C-alpha positions in Angstrom: 46.5 -11.6 61.9 46.1 -12.9 58.4 46.4 -9.5 56.8 49.9 -9.0 58.2 51.1 -12.6 57.7 50.0 -12.6 54.0 51.5 -9.2 53.2 48.1 -7.9 52.3 48.3 -5.2 55.0 51.3 -3.7 53.3 49.6 -3.9 49.9 46.6 -2.0 51.3 48.8 0.6 53.0 50.5 1.2 49.6 47.2 1.4 47.9 45.9 4.0 50.3 49.2 6.1 50.1 49.0 6.0 46.3 45.3 7.0 46.2 45.8 9.8 48.7 48.6 11.3 46.6 46.6 10.9 43.4 43.6 12.6 44.9 45.6 15.6 46.1 44.9 14.8 49.8 48.6 14.7 50.7 49.2 18.2 49.2 46.1 19.5 51.0 47.5 18.2 54.3 50.9 19.7 53.6 49.3 23.1 52.9 47.2 22.8 56.1 50.3 22.1 58.1 52.2 25.1 56.6 49.2 27.4 57.2 49.1 26.3 60.9 52.8 26.8 61.4 52.6 30.2 59.6 49.7 31.3 61.8 51.2 30.1 65.1 54.8 30.9 64.3 57.5 28.4 63.6 59.0 28.4 67.0 55.7 28.1 68.8 54.5 24.9 67.1 55.4 21.4 68.2 55.1 18.2 66.2 52.6 16.9 68.7 50.4 20.0 68.4 50.6 19.9 64.6 49.5 16.2 64.7 46.7 17.0 67.2 45.4 19.9 65.0 45.7 18.3 61.6 44.7 14.7 62.3 40.9 15.4 62.6 41.0 17.4 59.4 43.0 14.8 57.6 40.7 11.9 58.6 37.6 13.9 57.7 38.9 14.8 54.3 39.9 11.4 53.0 38.0 11.0 49.8 35.0 8.6 49.9 36.3 6.9 46.8 39.5 5.9 48.6 37.6 4.6 51.6 35.3 2.6 49.4 38.1 1.1 47.4 39.9 0.1 50.6 36.8 -1.4 52.0 36.2 -3.4 48.8 39.7 -4.7 48.8 39.4 -5.8 52.5 36.1 -7.5 51.8 37.5 -9.4 48.8 40.5 -10.5 50.9 38.3 -11.7 53.7 36.2 -13.6 51.2 39.2 -15.2 49.6 40.7 -16.1 52.9 37.5 -17.8 54.1 37.5 -20.2 51.1 
């Protein structure tokens, strides 16, 4: 895929990571994980369970501005690649 070969995929991944940290999303997910572990008990929570429980919340709580910026960058990349 052109995104991978050009290195743009890694640039986009870095952009998303940076924006999620800046928005506080990463801290929110860390808190949600800690709360779940605290509620269930440390010994009774597996990584798979934590992923299963937290992933839907994480996906739903990604700020719209981050999604929009990512979409715009992808669209610009596609347009420039088509030329």
